[in-house]
C-alpha positions in Angstrom: -82.4 35.9 91.3 -82.6 38.7 93.8 -81.2 42.0 92.7 -81.1 45.4 94.3 -81.4 48.7 92.5 -77.9 50.2 92.0 -79.2 53.7 92.8 -81.6 53.5 95.8 -80.6 49.9 96.9 -84.3 48.8 97.1 -85.3 45.4 95.8 -85.6 45.3 92.0 -88.0 42.8 90.5 -87.4 40.7 87.5 -89.7 41.9 84.8 -88.7 39.8 81.8 -86.0 37.6 80.4 -84.5 37.5 76.9 -82.4 34.7 75.6 -79.7 36.2 73.4 -78.1 32.8 72.6 -77.3 29.5 74.1 -74.9 30.9 76.7 -76.2 34.5 77.2 -79.3 36.0 78.8 -80.6 39.5 79.4 -82.8 40.1 82.5 -84.9 43.2 82.7 -85.3 44.5 86.3 -87.6 47.2 87.6 -86.9 49.0 90.9 -89.8 48.5 93.4 -89.3 52.0 94.8 -91.9 54.3 93.1 -89.7 57.4 93.9 -86.8 55.9 92.0 -88.4 54.0 89.1 -85.1 52.8 87.7 -85.3 50.0 85.0 -82.1 48.2 84.0 -80.8 45.2 82.2 -78.6 42.6 83.9 -76.6 40.5 81.5 -75.5 36.9 82.4 -73.5 34.4 80.5 -71.9 31.0 81.1 -68.3 31.7 82.0 -66.4 28.5 82.7 -67.0 24.8 83.0 -66.5 23.4 86.5 -67.5 19.8 85.7 -67.6 18.7 82.1 -71.0 17.4 80.8 -71.4 13.7 80.3 -73.4 14.4 77.2 -71.6 17.4 75.6 -73.1 19.3 72.6 -70.3 19.5 70.0 -71.6 23.0 69.0 -71.1 24.4 72.5 -67.7 25.6 73.5 -67.2 26.7 77.1 -63.7 27.1 78.5 -62.8 24.8 81.4 -61.8 26.6 84.6 -58.1 26.4 85.6 -59.1 24.6 88.8 -61.2 22.0 86.9 -58.4 21.5 84.4 -55.8 20.9 87.2 -58.2 18.5 88.9 -58.7 16.6 85.6 -54.9 16.4 85.0 -54.3 15.1 88.6 -57.0 12.5 88.1 -55.4 11.3 84.8 -52.0 11.1 86.5 -53.4 9.0 89.4 -55.2 6.7 86.9 -52.0 6.3 84.9 -50.0 5.5 88.0 -52.5 3.0 89.2 -52.5 1.3 85.7 -48.7 1.1 85.7 
C-alpha cells in the first residue's frame, strides 16, 4: 500500500507489519526523505462485511454494512415472492 509522509508528503516506505489480531494490523512506515526522517504507524482493521463468506469462521464477528444488509433483505423478499 502506498503511503505519503503526513509531514513532508514524500513517499513513505513500508518497513514492517505487525498482526495485532485476526482483524487488526499495524504497518510501520519510514519516510524516504532523509531531511524529514519521520517514522510512523498506520493502523488498519476490517470494518464491515460487504459480501458474507461462504465458509464463515464462527469465532469471527464482522458487522455487515448497511448496504449489504439491505441487498440481502431485498434478495430474500424477491425469493419469497418467487416461491409464493
